[in-house]
C-alpha angles and dihedrals in degrees: 000000000000116000129209122210116223130178113233110208092195092065099023088232140113118248128195113218133178117267108267095015116151120240091240088067090068102023118126116245112279095027113139101176140350141231108229109193085340094306119116114244135172118248087252088073111121124222114232099148138025116287145166106244130192117183114214132203132185091292090071120076091235090048090055092048090050090051094050093047091051093046090050089055091053089051090048092053093050094048090048089050096046098036105030094168094051138068131233115228119195093195112175146332122274127187088259099046139286120340111226135185132189106223136196117243091250136062135232120257092266093052098259114133119257108243124215105221102229116209128227088250091054091048089052090050091050090052093050092051092047090054090051090054091048091051091048089065093220116184126240109224131188130218133180113233132182119250091257092050092046094051090047091053094050094043088053088052090053088243098141095165093050092050090046092052092051091052094050093051091061098209123152096223137025135197111240124184125215130206119182091338095311120115130217143138130229100176098245142049120302131212118275091251144344095267089081091066104070098130117072143103141195122221128182111250127177109307093345138013143272121246105215123201132182123301120253104264094011108071092174095057128065123228113278115257113254117177100204099174098179093055093043092050091052091051092047092049091053092046091052091047091052090054092046087057090051094250106121094155146358091278091064090045091051089051091056090052095045092047093050094245100116097102091066089053091049090055093047093049093049090049091049091051094045088056089056091053090049092049092052092046088053090052089053092046092050089057095044092121090068111011114084101150129058117195119197123194137165143138126285118301095008091129096252094155094051091042093054090052094046091048090049090054092053091048089053089052087061094050099262122130110222121202120193127216123180111232086208087075088071099066116132117247111287096251090053093054113117117243127230129231090281094053093252124131109270103215093171099060120097090243089066088072127081094236094171094058092041093052093046094050095045092050090048091051091049089053090054095254127139119245135186109241115217128225116215114224104211093190093055094033096229143095119260124203107208103167099273101152127191139180131167121242125195097280096034120110125186119226117196127177127196145124095263096045094112095046109102089206089070094072106016093158098048119097104256092208087069093058130079115194126206125191114205124192140147095250101178112187095178109118133203087235141320096312108018113079125194118245114242087207091058090050091053094045090056090050091050095046092053095046096043092049091048101042106024104028091239112156118232092248090063093050091050097045092047094048096086089056091047090052092050090054091050092050089052103038110023118022096056089061101045094108091056088075121110088207136016118216117198109210095184121113125208090224100047102092093064087052095044089051091056091056102030103045096069090047093051093047090059092065111103122228089243092058118106086230094056096092092057092040091054091048092050092047091052089051092048090051086075093058128077111224124229122242121244089254091055092046088054088065091068104105119245091241093056118123087230089064088069086071106031098037133244099093119151100189 
């Protein structure tokens, strides 16, 4: 029998395997998928030519995604079995897992889905049945179906959005996975079988429940339950608004683009977001007797700079006089900056800020005194005092934006009743279909890649390879303090992914297969394949004050 030589990156050794052998025949224990020449494949993948192979387990990001996709399929099967006349919706990500609802097969008058309010007893029963399927070690198998066959399967499953997406993509054939006779698609490889999915939980949450999967770094423990109601409400509001506009998934969004009706949706989305800015400005105005400082925080590429300017405009409409100070001007001198575990300067930790000076100046401003605002010279690594004086009059309000703005430890000696805190993030609730949500982190990474390449000359590889470090900083310095916000501002737009695809796809295609960023680039390209890009003429309809203009250029704020 002919043998094929592959290079196994896990063992740094060459292995001879039989022609046509499946990866699961040689996979190390615990492997859930594999990177074949830096492209993610299921362990069903058969070797017919030489390759570089790296097997991945739950410790790898693509291993975790494979686990969650497979676990979602198990949940889907159980819901379909227990509630045959209803539909499972895996709507969006929460800090504790995936938020899910069981929905009726009809909508409310305004277009929002009718939710079946699942009881604690029913959630417990779903969990028991899922564990039975896991213990049964049932295989996930893949078949290629024609477009007509695919649409028929999804229509029979009452998955209107999934059938709609398949039709808008216009392909001849589609990969469809099967589990115990039931069909579905999760847009990526699945585990070899259900026995890999032993760690999970279900917890009741709002109108539905949260599907919890293992923690990063602790595959035997599920994510801790965090009921962050302000964040969840913002996600829910955006999800409901998408349905009200008749866009329950990417398929419906693609239809708007293909039918030349996207500009109307751009205008509606911008109007919806402008109303949120006005609402928050009104909250600040209503507290004008006490609030004099507005802090704005959010993760990378959320549009914090644009949001602070848009919020300032709405405050001016109400008669307030906003003044903006960059929190970055309050860094400590370079040599005083704490270092991280690698001995590098840690500019993102709270200790990198001159909290004493910041507190003193804010208290002085609140007392009506005049202060000299510093400017931090990043080249020299020190603060410069150049005579920029400031004091707050009756209608003045100070707006400050920075990563630690929601952390109460930043200004422990400042009267908290004088401060209004705003959390900004691109909280997209648009899903690919009924049970495949879109990662808000992926949305933000695309934004950052486009902006950094345009304004800073940073190549896409650098953005991608740095992203894990950016995420660690957010998990440490931003996400734990989200619920401290007085208001949450969602900077996501329903129309932005078709625009981001237009700009990001050429950048991602430049990344070579040998690049350490190729795995992520390939994943993002596969995701963007499901989205229909806008034309330059349609992109021109995005107003110059849009948050999205911060990333694609053309902003006039």
